[in-house]
C-alpha positions in Angstrom: -3.8 3.6 -12.6 -2.2 1.9 -9.6 -0.4 -0.5 -11.8 1.0 2.5 -13.7 2.3 4.0 -10.5 4.1 0.8 -9.5 5.5 0.4 -13.0 6.8 4.0 -13.0 8.3 3.6 -9.5 9.9 0.2 -9.9 10.4 -0.3 -13.7 8.5 -3.6 -13.5 5.2 -4.6 -15.0 2.2 -4.9 -12.8 -1.3 -6.4 -13.3 -4.6 -6.4 -11.4 -5.5 -9.6 -9.8 -8.6 -11.2 -11.3 -11.8 -10.7 -9.3 -10.3 -7.5 -7.8 -8.0 -9.3 -5.4 -10.5 -12.1 -4.6 -8.6 -14.8 -6.5 -7.4 -17.6 -4.3 -5.7 -20.8 -5.5 -6.0 -23.5 -2.9 -3.6 -22.4 -0.1 -1.7 -19.9 -2.2 -0.4 -17.1 -0.1 1.9 -15.3 -2.6 -1.0 -13.7 -4.4 -2.5 -11.0 -2.2 -4.2 -7.7 -2.7 -5.4 -6.2 -5.9 -2.1 -5.7 -7.7 0.8 -8.0 -8.3 4.2 -7.8 -10.1 4.0 -9.4 -13.5 7.6 -10.5 -13.4 8.7 -14.2 -13.6 10.3 -15.6 -10.5 10.1 -12.2 -8.6 8.5 -12.0 -5.2 7.1 -8.5 -4.7 7.3 -7.7 -1.0 4.2 -5.5 -0.9 0.5 -6.5 -0.7 -1.3 -3.7 -2.5 -5.0 -2.9 -1.9 -6.3 -0.3 -4.4 -9.5 1.5 -3.8 -11.3 4.1 -6.1 -14.1 5.8 -4.4 -16.6 8.6 -5.3 -15.3 10.3 -2.1 -13.1 9.6 0.9 -14.0 11.0 4.3 -10.9 11.6 6.4 -13.0 13.4 9.1 -14.2 9.9 10.2 -10.6 9.2 11.3 -10.4 12.5 13.2 -13.7 11.9 15.0 -12.9 8.2 15.6 -16.2 6.9 14.0 -16.7 4.0 11.7 -14.7 4.5 8.6 -14.4 2.8 5.3 -10.7 3.7 5.4 -10.2 1.6 8.4 -12.2 -1.2 6.9 -10.0 -1.0 3.8 -6.9 -1.1 6.0 -8.1 -4.1 7.9 -8.5 -6.0 4.6 -5.1 -4.8 3.4 -3.4 -5.8 6.7 -5.0 -9.2 6.7 -3.9 -9.9 3.1 -0.3 -8.7 3.9 -0.2 -10.9 7.0 -1.5 -13.9 5.1 1.1 -13.4 2.3 3.9 -12.3 4.6 4.1 -9.0 2.7 4.1 -5.3 3.7 0.6 -4.0 3.4 0.1 -0.8 1.4 -3.3 0.7 0.8 -3.8 3.0 -2.1 -6.9 5.1 -2.2 -8.2 7.8 -4.5 -11.5 9.7 -4.9 -13.2 11.1 -8.0 -11.5 14.3 -9.1 -8.1 13.6 -7.5 -5.2 14.6 -9.6 -4.6 11.9 -12.2 -2.2 9.2 -11.2 -2.2 10.2 -7.5 -3.3 8.1 -4.6 -3.3 8.4 -0.9 -1.0 5.8 0.6 -1.8 4.2 3.9 1.0 2.2 5.6 1.8 0.8 9.1 3.6 3.4 11.2 6.5 1.0 11.9 7.2 0.7 8.2 6.9 4.5 7.9 9.4 4.8 10.8 11.8 2.6 9.0 11.6 4.8 5.9 12.1 7.9 8.1 15.1 6.4 9.9 16.6 5.6 6.4 16.3 9.3 5.6 13.0 9.3 3.7 10.4 11.6 5.1 7.1 11.3 3.4 5.0 14.5 3.5 2.2 15.4 3.8 1.2 12.8 6.3 -1.5 12.0 8.8 -0.7 9.7 11.6 -3.8 7.9 12.8 -4.1 6.1 16.2 -0.4 5.7 16.5 -0.4 2.8 14.0 -1.2 4.2 10.5 0.4 6.9 8.4 -1.3 8.4 5.4 0.9 10.1 2.7 0.6 10.0 -1.1 2.2 8.4 -4.2 4.0 11.7 -5.1 5.9 11.3 -1.9 6.4 7.6 -2.1 8.0 7.8 -5.5 10.7 10.0 -4.1 12.1 6.9 -2.5 14.2 4.8 -4.8 12.2 1.6 -5.2 15.2 -0.7 -4.5 15.7 1.1 -1.1 12.0 0.7 -0.3 12.1 -2.9 -1.3 15.1 -3.5 0.9 13.4 -1.9 3.9 10.3 -3.9 3.2 12.2 -7.1 3.5 13.8 -5.8 6.7 10.3 -4.9 8.1 9.0 -8.4 7.2 11.9 -10.0 9.2 11.1 -8.1 12.4 7.3 -8.0 12.2 
């Protein structure tokens, strides 16, 4: 389903990385996360981690206790850093409207989107460094604009 979202948003084809993102070829850094663009000679600027869970507990974020969401983000951030890509974490739980994911991104990238005139709602800002929105909001941003901002984010990170 996450591949379908990115295809709809960008017009490109996407595929899941074998071994659920665990594939590593020697010192390859261009393949990160769970989903990659299946386009020859194209470098996708995002590292996508996709998680499907029976349930997601956002209360853990509010009460500042151990959270699988934070664990997922740490994995996503590390992959993005290794591949020099913007980390995006997509999460969904059983029963969530078809095709929709929660989207977790770094607050600095969110701020760049906002400064460019793209306000993602609804949103939860966690610990001044993460913003959670959803794919319905993300797809309101033209992909080429988000891509351009991703490259800008990578140059200043």
